[in-house]
C-alpha positions in Angstrom: -95.1 -66.3 -41.1 -94.4 -63.1 -39.2 -91.0 -64.4 -38.0 -89.9 -64.9 -41.7 -90.8 -61.3 -42.5 -88.9 -60.0 -39.4 -85.8 -62.1 -40.3 -85.9 -60.8 -43.9 -86.2 -57.2 -42.8 -83.4 -57.5 -40.3 -81.2 -59.1 -42.9 -81.9 -56.3 -45.4 -81.2 -53.6 -42.9 -78.0 -55.2 -41.7 -76.8 -55.7 -45.3 -77.5 -52.1 -46.3 -75.7 -50.9 -43.1 -72.7 -53.0 -43.8 -72.5 -51.8 -47.4 -72.8 -48.2 -46.3 -70.0 -48.5 -43.7 -67.8 -50.4 -46.2 -68.2 -47.7 -48.9 -67.6 -44.9 -46.4 -64.4 -46.5 -45.1 -63.2 -47.1 -48.7 -63.8 -43.5 -49.6 -61.9 -42.3 -46.5 -59.0 -44.6 -47.4 -58.9 -43.2 -51.0 -59.0 -39.7 -49.6 -56.0 -40.3 -47.3 -54.0 -41.9 -50.2 -54.8 -38.9 -52.4 -53.6 -36.5 -49.8 -50.4 -38.5 -49.2 -49.8 -38.5 -53.0 -50.2 -34.7 -53.2 -47.8 -34.2 -50.3 -45.2 -36.5 -51.9 -45.5 -34.6 -55.2 -45.2 -31.3 -53.5 -42.0 -32.4 -51.7 -40.6 -33.7 -54.9 -41.3 -30.4 -56.7 -39.6 -28.4 -53.9 -36.6 -30.7 -53.9 -36.4 -30.6 -57.7 -36.5 -26.8 -57.6 -33.8 -26.6 -55.0 -31.6 -29.0 -57.0 -32.0 -26.9 -60.2 -31.1 -23.8 -58.2 -28.0 -25.5 -56.8 -29.2 -25.1 -53.2 -29.8 -28.7 -52.4 
């Protein structure tokens, strides 16, 4: 019976660890995408301002 408890414990720990790593990686991916979007919007705003001023 002891072996069954050990197996269950290991499975639970491994599952929680995998879920944690997955959520952490997903959060980092979303953060990078958000930073890239902000950079793109900033470049667009600068280019638009230059175009309106007739300097582009």
